[in-house]
N, C-alpha and C positions, 0 to 999 in steps of 0.2 A: 222541396221546402228546407225554409230559410232556416238556419239556428233559433231565431225567437219564436217561430212559427212552432219549430219541434217541441223547444221547450215549454211552449203554453198545451202543447198536443199532448206532452207527456205529463204534466203539471194534475192535469184535469183529471186525466187517469188514476191519476196516482199521485198522491205530495210526498212522499215520503222516499227520502235519498235510500238508493238499488243497495248500495252500499252496509250502511249502518242504523237505518232505520229514520232517521230523524225525520221532522216534517220540517217541510222546505216552503219557502217564500220564493217565489214567481219573478219577484222583482229586484232590481238593483236597490238593496238595502247599504248602503256607504256606512261605514264605520268614525270613529270617530279622527282618523289620516286618510280619509278616504277610499281605502281598502274595504274591499267586501267583508259582507258577516260568513263567519263558517256555514249556518242555514238558508244561504242564496243559492236557489237550484240552478243549474247547469245542466249543457248536456255532454255525457259523459260516454266517449265510448268503449263498449266491452274490451274488444279487440282492438290496442293502437293503432293511429292512422300510421304509424311508423313501420307496421309490421305485417301488416294485410292490404289487398289491391281493394278489396271490399270491406273497408272498412265504415265507407261514408252511409251504407245499407242503412233504412231505419231499423232494422231488425239487432244492428249493432249498436241501437244509441239506447242510453238509460238516465232516467232523472238521477243525478247526485249533488251530494253538498258540496258547495265550495271547498269545503277543508279535505274532503274525500278526493275530489277531482284533484287537487292540488297534489298532497299526498302522493297520489298517483303517477302524478306527473314529476313528480320529484325522483322515486323510485325508477321510475322509469330513465330519465337523465344518466343515473346512474349503468343504466343498459347498455346505452349508443357505444360510447366509446370501447367498451370491449367487445362488440361486432366488429368496429372497425381495426381490433387490434390481432383480432386472430378470424378473420373474415369465414365466420360461422354463420350460417342462414340465419335471416331470422325468424325463422321459425324455429329453430333452433334455443337461438339466447330465448324468445317468449315464451317458449314452455319451461325453459328455467326458471323466466319472469315470476310465472306465475305459481310457479313452486314453491316462491314466497322463500325461497335461499339466498336472494340478493338482499 
């Protein structure tokens, strides 16, 4: 299923962000500068594509508002360089990421 189809499917089931509960909008509603508004519906991976081979499964995807999706991505970017520095497994780093200590 394509990402657009997945988003519509998830949005029809539940219009609210999985993470913060805000009501999302299913279309690309652009802001003043052409950027996405915080309540735009996006497809987010519960377990990041960077950390798990199974991450593209439907069961690993949720509807997220643009703001939550971007915030999670920014936090994840802090994690990737640490993996490269100390060669710990992605799994170990992902558990650390989920703990909220980053």
